[in-house]
C-alpha positions in Angstrom: -33.9 -9.7 5.5 -36.7 -8.5 3.3 -34.8 -7.3 0.0 -38.3 -4.8 -0.4 -38.3 -3.0 2.7 -34.2 -2.6 2.4 -32.9 1.0 3.4 -31.2 2.6 0.2 -29.2 5.4 0.7 -27.7 8.3 -1.5 -24.1 7.9 -3.9 -23.4 11.5 -2.5 -24.0 10.7 1.5 -20.7 8.4 1.7 -18.2 11.0 -0.2 -15.8 11.3 1.9 -11.8 12.6 1.4 -8.6 12.4 3.2 -5.2 15.0 3.0 -1.8 14.4 4.7 1.5 15.3 4.0 3.2 12.5 3.5 6.6 11.0 3.8 9.8 12.0 5.5 11.6 15.2 5.4 14.9 13.6 5.2 13.6 12.5 1.2 12.2 15.0 0.5 12.0 14.2 -3.0 12.4 11.3 -3.7 9.7 9.0 -4.9 7.8 7.3 -2.4 7.0 3.0 -1.8 3.3 2.2 -3.5 2.6 0.9 -0.2 2.4 4.1 1.8 -0.5 5.1 -0.5 -1.8 2.1 0.2 -2.5 1.7 3.2 -4.3 5.5 3.1 -6.4 4.1 0.5 -7.3 1.2 3.3 -8.4 3.8 5.4 -10.7 5.4 3.3 -12.1 2.8 1.5 -12.8 1.3 5.2 -14.0 4.7 6.2 -16.7 5.3 3.8 -18.1 1.1 4.3 -18.9 1.3 7.9 -20.2 5.3 7.4 -22.7 3.5 5.4 -23.0 0.0 6.6 -22.5 0.9 10.1 -21.2 -2.0 10.5 -17.4 -3.6 11.2 -16.0 -3.6 8.0 -13.3 -5.8 6.3 -11.0 -5.4 3.1 -11.7 -7.9 0.4 -9.6 -7.0 -2.4 -7.7 -3.8 -4.4 -8.8 -3.6 -8.3 -5.8 -3.2 -10.2 -4.0 0.1 -9.0 -1.6 3.0 -11.4 0.5 4.4 -10.7 0.1 7.4 -13.4 2.4 10.1 -11.4 5.1 9.1 -9.0 4.6 10.6 -5.4 7.2 12.1 -3.9 8.0 12.7 -0.1 6.9 15.5 1.4 4.1 15.5 -1.1 0.9 17.1 -0.2 -1.7 13.9 -1.3 -5.5 14.1 -1.3 -7.4 10.8 -1.7 -11.7 11.2 -2.7 -12.9 8.1 -2.2 -17.4 7.2 -2.9 -19.0 4.6 -2.5 -19.8 2.7 -6.3 -22.0 -0.3 -5.3 -23.9 -2.4 -2.7 -24.3 -6.0 -2.8 -25.5 -8.3 -0.2 -22.7 -7.6 2.3 -19.9 -6.5 0.0 -19.4 -2.5 -1.2 -17.3 -0.9 -3.5 -15.9 2.2 -3.1 -14.2 3.8 -5.6 -10.7 5.6 -4.7 -8.7 8.6 -6.3 -5.4 9.6 -5.4 -4.0 13.7 -6.1 -1.1 14.5 -5.5 -0.6 19.0 -5.5 1.6 20.0 -7.8 4.2 22.5 -6.7 4.6 24.7 -10.0 0.9 24.8 -10.8 -0.6 24.6 -7.6 -3.1 22.0 -8.2 -3.6 18.7 -7.8 -2.8 16.3 -10.4 -4.4 12.6 -10.4 -1.7 10.3 -9.4 -3.6 6.8 -8.8 -7.4 5.0 -8.4 -8.7 1.7 -7.7 -12.1 0.0 -6.8 -11.9 -1.4 -3.4 -14.3 -3.9 -1.9 -14.7 -4.0 1.1 -17.0 -6.5 3.8 -19.9 -6.3 6.1 -18.9 -8.2 9.1 -20.6 -9.5 12.3 -18.9 -10.4 15.4 -17.9 -13.6 14.2 -16.2 -12.2 11.5 -19.3 -13.4 9.0 -20.4 -11.3 5.9 -24.1 -9.2 7.4 -26.3 -8.6 5.3 -28.3 -5.8 7.5 -27.0 -3.2 5.2 -28.7 -0.7 3.5 -28.4 0.0 -0.7 -27.5 2.3 -2.8 -29.6 4.3 -5.0 -28.1 5.7 -8.3 -30.0 9.2 -8.7 -29.0 10.9 -11.5 -27.5 9.9 -15.0 -23.5 10.5 -13.8 -24.3 7.9 -11.2 -26.0 5.8 -13.7 -23.0 6.0 -16.0 -20.3 5.3 -12.6 -23.1 1.5 -12.0 -22.5 1.2 -16.0 -18.4 1.4 -15.7 -18.7 -0.6 -12.0 -20.3 -3.2 -13.7 -18.2 -2.6 -16.9 -15.2 -3.5 -13.8 -16.4 -6.6 -12.3 -17.0 -8.1 -16.2 -13.3 -7.2 -16.5 -12.6 -9.5 -13.2 -14.8 -11.8 -14.4 -13.1 -12.8 -17.7 -9.2 -11.6 -16.3 -10.3 -15.0 -13.5 -11.5 -16.6 -16.3 -8.2 -16.5 -17.9 -5.7 -17.0 -15.8 -7.9 -21.0 -15.2 -7.4 -21.4 -18.1 -4.1 -21.1 -18.0 -3.9 -23.2 -15.1 -5.4 -26.0 -17.2 -3.1 -26.1 -19.8 -0.6 -29.0 -19.5 1.7 -29.3 -21.5 3.1 -25.4 -21.8 6.3 -25.4 -24.4 9.2 -22.1 -24.0 8.8 -22.3 -27.6 5.4 -21.2 -27.5 5.4 -18.3 -25.3 8.7 -16.8 -24.5 9.4 -13.2 -25.3 11.8 -12.2 -27.3 12.4 -9.4 -24.4 13.5 -12.5 -22.2 15.8 -14.1 -24.4 17.8 -11.0 -25.0 19.0 -10.8 -20.9 23.3 -10.9 -19.5 22.3 -14.4 -17.6 19.5 -15.8 -16.0 17.6 -17.0 -12.7 15.1 -19.7 -12.7 12.2 -19.1 -10.9 12.7 -20.7 -7.5 16.1 -19.2 -7.5 13.7 -15.6 -7.3 11.9 -16.6 -4.7 12.2 -14.4 -1.7 10.2 -15.8 2.1 9.7 -13.8 5.1 8.1 -14.2 8.1 6.2 -12.3 11.5 3.8 -12.4 13.8 1.7 -8.8 13.6 1.5 -6.7 17.1 -1.8 -5.6 18.9 -0.8 -2.5 17.7 -1.9 -3.4 14.1 -5.2 -4.5 15.2 -7.9 -2.8 13.8 -11.8 -2.4 16.5 -12.9 -6.2 14.4 -8.9 -7.1 16.2 -7.8 -8.4 13.1 -4.6 -6.8 11.3 -5.3 -4.0 9.3 -5.5 -4.1 5.6 -3.4 -1.5 5.1 -0.1 -3.4 7.4 -0.9 -5.7 4.9 0.2 -3.8 2.4 2.9 -2.1 3.4 4.5 -5.2 3.8 3.5 -7.0 0.6 5.2 -4.0 -1.1 8.4 -4.2 0.6 8.4 -7.9 -0.1 7.9 -7.1 -3.3 9.8 -4.2 -4.0 12.8 -6.1 -2.3 12.4 -9.5 -4.9 12.4 -7.0 -7.7 15.6 -5.0 -5.8 17.4 -8.7 -5.5 17.0 -10.0 -8.9 17.8 -6.4 -10.7 20.6 -6.3 -7.8 20.0 -2.6 -8.6 18.6 -0.5 -4.9 16.0 1.9 -8.1 13.5 0.2 -7.8 10.0 1.6 -7.3 6.5 -0.5 -7.5 4.0 1.1 -10.4 1.1 -0.6 -10.2 -0.4 -3.6 -8.6 -2.8 -5.7 -9.4 -5.4 -7.2 -8.0 -5.0 -8.1 -4.1 -7.8 -10.6 -2.4 -7.9 -10.5 1.0 -8.9 -14.4 1.6 -9.0 -14.8 5.0 -7.9 -12.0 8.0 -4.7 -12.0 9.7 -5.1 -12.2 13.7 -2.2 -11.4 16.2 -2.1 -15.5 17.5 -0.8 -16.1 13.8 2.5 -16.6 12.3 2.3 -15.5 9.0 4.7 -16.7 5.7 5.2 -14.3 2.5 6.5 -16.5 -0.4 7.7 -14.1 -3.2 8.9 -14.6 -6.5 9.5 -12.8 -10.2 7.1 -14.7 -12.8 7.4 -12.6 -15.6 10.3 -10.1 -16.9 10.1 -7.1 -19.4 12.6 -4.4 -20.7 12.3 -2.1 -18.0 9.5 -3.8 -15.3 8.7 -7.0 -13.6 6.4 -8.3 -11.9 6.6 -10.8 -8.2 4.0 -12.4 -7.4 3.2 -12.8 -3.9 1.8 -15.4 -1.1 0.4 -15.0 1.7 -0.7 -18.5 4.6 -1.5 -18.1 7.8 -0.1 -20.8 10.8 -3.2 -20.8 13.1 -2.4 -22.0 16.7 -4.2 -25.8 16.0 -0.9 -26.0 13.5 -3.8 -25.6 9.8 -2.2 -23.4 7.5 -4.7 -21.2 5.4 -3.0 -19.1 2.3 -4.2 -16.0 2.9 -3.2 -12.5 1.0 -2.8 -12.7 -3.1 -1.6 -10.5 -5.6 0.7 -9.0 -8.3 3.2 -5.9 -8.0 4.9 -4.5 -11.3 8.3 -2.9 -10.2 9.9 -0.3 -12.7 14.0 -0.5 -12.6 15.6 2.9 -12.9 18.7 4.5 -12.5 20.3 6.9 -10.4 19.2 10.3 -12.6 16.2 8.6 -12.3 15.0 7.4 -16.1 13.9 4.1 -16.7 16.8 0.9 -16.9 16.8 -1.9 -18.7 16.7 -5.0 -16.6 19.7 -6.8 -17.4 18.4 -9.9 -15.4 16.0 -12.9 -17.3 13.9 -15.7 -16.0 15.2 -19.3 -17.2 12.4 -21.1 -17.9 12.1 -24.8 -18.6 9.9 -27.0 -20.1 10.1 -29.9 -17.7 9.0 -26.7 -15.5 5.5 -26.2 -15.8 4.7 -24.1 -13.1 7.6 -21.8 -13.6 5.6 -21.9 -17.1 2.0 -21.1 -16.1 3.4 -18.4 -13.5 4.9 -17.1 -16.6 1.7 -17.4 -19.6 -0.7 -15.8 -16.4 1.8 -13.4 -16.3 2.0 -12.8 -19.9 -2.6 -12.2 -20.1 -2.2 -10.1 -17.1 -0.6 -7.6 -18.9 -2.4 -8.6 -22.1 -5.7 -8.2 -20.6 -3.9 -4.2 -18.7 -3.1 -3.1 -22.0 -6.0 -3.9 -23.8 -8.1 -2.1 -20.8 -5.8 0.6 -20.9 -7.1 1.4 -24.9 -10.5 0.8 -24.4 -10.8 3.8 -21.7 
């Protein structure tokens, strides 16, 4: 495509919203799992990307999602989104989620994320024939600057993770945190592992013949939460953050899908679950598909934070386990620094 003749669209043309009363009547007032809201966020991001590009689109990644305000069953939830960046075939959509507070009758921010979608052709290859995006006002230029800052943060995040992969002689004494040394019982990383396998059905397909990203996010959150509950032996756990979900390969109904989850990091009241998804193709090929990290909160029946009494049994001989622990530390550090700067 001739870049000089690339059609351009205004940012305001992409703005859309969804609004829905979520969850089950029988569970009214109980906190919802994150997966259902992630599903709605994916639907809205996909609709916005399709509207801008006029092309089929697939989900590539979710930025970090922090659940700053709990969403309860039977809440009215409003999701607002707009396109904030366009590459050759990729589109970044900012989605903000609001929950209506019954006491004030006002919508309050609950969570948000930057979702990257990719335009694809009939063969699931990137479609580079999509319009660009105009930045016309000072406010839109600020949004562009924020997107660039986010992109740089993503590059730093990936570099830090790669740097840890290069460490060949990690030692518990150098990296273990005090909060992990004060637990009552310990499991080694392999003992925390949960493995599930499923085959998606045609009802889960989008118009491209692949499985909806939202259905995959629902499944990932469900498995992450189960893994956390099994680790703590407490049913009262809920996802409060999701960090860097990557969609590397589309999933089809012909694939057998393996998901492996394990606890890689434990703090006082929260833990992090690492998720990896692999696909078994019809021809026998096994390919990595999705990955991500879920931060899960431990709480009691009254809804208050509850200390986690189970820790990770780290071993100097288990360099893979130590690298996973160290990576999680770095993810937490980067999130803390980003939160302090914002």
